[in-house]
N, C-alpha and C positions, 0 to 999 in steps of 0.2 A: 650644650655639647657634652658636659659631664654626665647629665642624666641619661643621655642616649648611650654613652659608653657603659654606665652602670647597668642599664637594661640589657645590653648585649652580653656583659659578663655574667649577669644573673641567668640569662637564657642558656649560655654556654655551660654554666655550672649545673643547671638543671639537666641538660643533655648528658653531661658526664656522670651525674648522679644516677641517671636512668641506665647508663651503659658504662659502668666503671672499667670494664675491660678495654674500653676504647682509649683510655688515657695513655698518652705517650709522654715520656720524660722529655722536657724541653731541650736539655743538653743533647740527648740522643737524636732528637728531631733535627737539630741544627747540623750535626756532623755525620749522620747516617740515615739510611732509609728507614721507614717505620719498621719496628720489630715484628716478627712473625709469632703469633700466639696460637696455641691449640685450644679450641673451644668445642669439644665434642657435644656438649649439652645443646649447642645451637645448631647442630648439624641436622637439617631436615632431610638430607639424603641418606639412604641406608648405608650403614658403615661399610658393607661389602662393596659398595660402588664408589667409595672414596679411595683414590690412589695415594700411595705414599709419596712424600716429597723427595724421597731417595730415588724415585724413578728417573729423575732428571728433569729436563725442561727448564722453563724460566717462570718464576712467580710473577703474577700480575702486579703491575705498579698502580699506585693511586691515580696517576695521570691516565693510565689506560682505562681504569674502571670509569672514570669521569667521561672519557672520550666515548666509550661504549654507550653510556647513558645518553649522551648528547646526540650521537649519530642515530640512535634508535628512537628516542623519545623527544628530542629537542631540548632536554634539560636534565639535571642530575637528581632531581627529587622524585621522579617517576620510577616505579619498580614494576616488574612483571607480576600480574595478579595470579590468583589461584588457578584460573583456567589455563594459563600458559605454563605455570610451574608443574602442573600435573600431566602435561603433554609429553609423550615419548613415542617411539616408533615400534608399535606392537602389531605383529602379524596376526591374521586369522589362523584358525587351527591348521597345523601341518597336514600334508597329504590329503587335502580336500580340493574341490574345484576352485575355491577362492583362497587357497593357501598362499598365493602370490600377493594377496591384498593386505594393505595396512588398515587397521581400525583407526579412523580419524576422529578428531574432535570437532565440535561445532563452532569453536571460537576462532580467533585469528591464526592460531597455529596450524589450522587445517590446510591453508595454502602451501605452507612449507612441507607438510606431510605429503601432499598430493604431488608436488614436484619430485620429491624423493620417490614416491610411488611410480611415477612415469619412468624414472631411471631404473627402478627395480625391474619393471616390465621390459625395458630396453635390454638390460643385462640378461634376463632369463631367455628372451626370444632371439636376440641377435649377437650377443657377446659370448655367453656360455655355449650357445649352439650356433656355430658360424655357418654351417650348411643350412640351406633352406629346405632340404629334404626332411620330411617328417615333422615340419614345424606346424603344430596344431595347438589348440587350447590346452591339451594335456601337457604341453611343454611348461605350462605355468603351475602344474601340480607338483609341489616340492615339499621336501621334509625340512626339519629345522636347520640342518647343516647348510643346505642350499639357501634357506631364508637368510641366515647370517651372512653368507658370502654375498648374496645379492644386495643386502642392506649396506655392507661395508663398501661394495663397489659403487653403489649409488651415492653414498655420502662422499666417497673419495672423488668421484667425477665432478661433483659440485665444487668441492674445495679446490681441486687442482685447476679448474677453469677460473675460479675467482683469483687464484694466485698467478694468473697469466701463464699457466702451464710450465712454470719454472720452480714453484715451491708451493707448499700448503702448510697451514698451521692447525693443529688439533688442540682444543681446550678440554681439559678434564678438571675435576674438583679434588683438592687435597684437604688434609685435616688442618692445614695451617692457613692463616690469612694475614694480609698486611693492609692497613688502612691509615688514613690521616683523619682525626676527628674534627669535623666542622659542621656547621648547621645546614649548609646548602646541599649536603649529600645524604641521602637516605640509605641506610644499610639494608641489605637483603640477606646477609650471611651466606651468600652463595657466590655472587660475582667477585667478592673480595677474596675468595679462596681458589681462584682459577690458577691452573698451571698450564703453560703454553709449550707445545712440542712442535717444532718446525722441521720439515723434511724437504730435501731437494730432489727426491725421486718419487714418482707417483706410486710405484709398487711398495715403497717403504711406508707411504701414507696408508695405503689399503691394508697392509699387513698390521700396522699399529692399531688401526681402527678395529680390525677383526679381533685382535688380541684383547681389546677393551670394548667389545661390542655391547657388553652388559650395561655400560655407562650411557648407552643411547636407547636401549630396547627394554630396560627393566622399569617397573613401576617405581616411582619416586626418584628416578634418575635425573629429572629435568632435561631429558634427552633432546627435545626440540630446541630448547634455549641453548644447550651446549653446542649443538650443531650450528645454530645461528651465530653464536659468539665465534665459533671456528671459522665460519664463512667471512665474518667481518675482519677477523685477524688475518685471514689469508689474503683478502683484498687489500687490507690496511685502511685505516681511517683516512689517511691523507689522500689515497687514491679515490676513496668513496666521495670525498668532498669535491674532487675534480670531476667525477662522474655526474654529479647532480647539477641541476640548473636552477633558474630563478623560480621555477614552479614547485620545487621540492627541496627541503632543507634537512629532512630526516626520514627514516625508513618506515616508521609505524605511525598510525593515527588512531584517535579514539573514535569508536563507532559503536553505538548502542551499549555503552558501558564496558567495552572490551577493546583491546588494541588490535587493529587489523593491519595487514601488509599493504603498503603503497606499491604502485606499479614498479617503482625503482627497485624495491626488494625482490619482486618477482623476476624482473629482468636480470638482476644480479644472480639469482638462482639459475635462470635459464641460459644466460649468455656469459656470465662472469663479469659483467659490467653493469653498474647500477644506473643505467639510463632511465630517466623518468617517463619516457613516452613509448608508444607501441609502433610508431611509424618508422620507416627506413631512414637512415642517415641523420643529417643535422639540418634544422630549419633556421634560416637567418632572417626570414620575413614573416610578419604576422598575417592574419587573415585579411587585413585591410591593405596588404601590400607594402606596408612600411617596414623599414629595417628594425629588427629587435635590438635592444641594448645588449642583450646576452643571448646567443643562439640557444634554441631548444634542442636537447640531446635525444636522439632516437636510437634505434638498434642498428649496429654497424656490421654484424656478422650473423650467419646462420648458427643456430644451436643444434645440439644433438637431439633434443626433444623440442616440440613446437608449442604454440600457444594460440588458442582461439577464444574469442570474446563475444558474448551476446548478453544484452540487458534489455528486457522488455520496457522498463521504465525509461532508460536512456534513449531507446529507439523511438518511443512515443513522443519524447521531448526533442527529437532530432539531434541528440548529442552523443550518439554511439560512436566511440573512436574506431577508426578503420585500422585494423591490424595490418602491418606491412608484411611483405612476402618473406622477409628474414625470419619472422616468427611463425608465419603460417606454413612455411615449407622447410621443415627441419631435415637433418641427415637421416633420421630414423622415423618410421611412421608411428610416432607416439605423440599425443598432444595433451597438454593441460587445457581443460575447458573451464573458463570462468563464466558461469551461466547464472544470471541474476544474482551476482555476487557470491555464488556458491561454487566450490571447486570440485572437479571430477576429472577422469582420464578416459580418453578415446584412443584406440590403437588398431593397427592392422597387423596381420601375420606376414604380409608380403612387402618386403622392402622396395621392390620394383615399382610400387605404387607412386613413389616420389621421383622416379627417373624415367619411366616409360609411360607416355601419355595414353597408350592403348590399354593400360591396366585401369585407367580411370573411367572406362565406359560402364562397367558393372563390377562391383567389388563389395567386400564385406568389411565392416568395422565392428569393433567390440568395445563395450562401454562398462565402466565401473564408477559408481558415484560416491564411493567411500563410506556409505552408510551400512550399519550392521544388518539392516532389514534386507539388503540385497544378497541373496544366497547363491545366485548364479550370475555369470557374466552375460550381459545383454548382447544379443547378436543383431546387427542391423545390415540390411542389404541396400546399397546405394547405387542408384541408376541415374547416370547423368545424360542419357540419350533417349529417354522415353518421353511420354507426354509431360507437359509442364505440371509441376506439383500444384500450382495455383488452381488448376481446373478441378482437381478432385476435392480441394479444400472448399470450393464454392458449394459443393453438394453436402458438406458437413454441417453440423449444427452451428449455432451462433457463438458458442464459447470460444474466445480467441485462443485459450490454452489448448483446447482440443483441436481446433482448426490448424493452429500453428504451434505445435510443441516446441518449447524453447531449445531442446537439444537439436531438433531438425533445423531450426533457424541458425543455430551455431554451426552446424555442418555446412550449411549453404554459404556461410561466409568464406569457406574454402572452395566448395564445389557449387557454384552458382546454379540455381534452378534444378538441383538434384531432387529426384523422387526417392523416398526412403521407406523401406518396408521393415517393420519391427519384428518380423518372424513370429507372429502370434502373441508377442508380449504387449500388454497394454502400455501405450506410450506414457513415459514419465519424463520430467524435466523438459 
């Protein structure tokens, strides 16, 4: 027993020797929260993106930093890797055909970027321009000022929804940090310096984010992680635990060496609640008809933007989840597409597409896949009343990706049997 205690003390001493600034006086630790210290040399975020602690707000607590780690990774020793830390919300060049579009990363942060992208499109097409007259693709050609307004609106929508439309919390990074030194928590010198700003009016959230938009859109800002922390703090960790079910205990999982988003995190972004499944409602019985010990949580309400899912691998294995109507039929005609585990956005210029069945006979959809190689927005014509699409596919070659492009299969999960014309573009996805 004595040997074990000595080993622990030696390990703790080694940790303190490596990080002398982490040492906290024992008397201070008993009677007061950990002191805040300034460590500019450890600041990996550009100085101009670090806010002053005088701005107000509430400093992060050691308990919250641990809770954030556990709800994200399932433990306190995981940290965001380089791919996540370098991710932020960067628009393509202003005043071009794709100036509405974000440059997205290949890692797990891309899912979050594409949900924000969907709400940027929603804002530019349907919020900024309330009238349908003159709504064309040129409505998405914007300058930097409108880019910033669209991004602040998209981020605000997500946070306000997570806060049950009564409050929202925005997290920024200050020069000060507060921690408790122990072996089970791995420092990242970023999470420990969060400052929380909570608002009870949506417009106040939007205004605050717009004033600090550089903290989300500049290189080195850790903008995607900051937004993710804001999302969790707006929902609160306690509510998130209630949202989850027996199939999901935390929001990220390790895939091919990178942390990817679980469905619960996608649903949190889309609906404000971290339900782990894509079906409507709650399921109390398993596939065998027997009652479940704990019900499975699905989607309970329509979101402002939708979600479509297609996976060739899952389809071939007979395990493709059927997305419920709550996700497939949003309030605005903009959809996040998860196609073979890659994320993109599909949208229409006509909001009546969701409310007037006559609009669904023949209509156009537009597509952006988030990749820098896409220089123009793809235009697709969808016909739901012509010859069956399978007939033309039988005359195509034997390559399944050519015969059944994954984007077309994704669209057919919403409009069954639709024939799709790519308007001269070589089919992709």
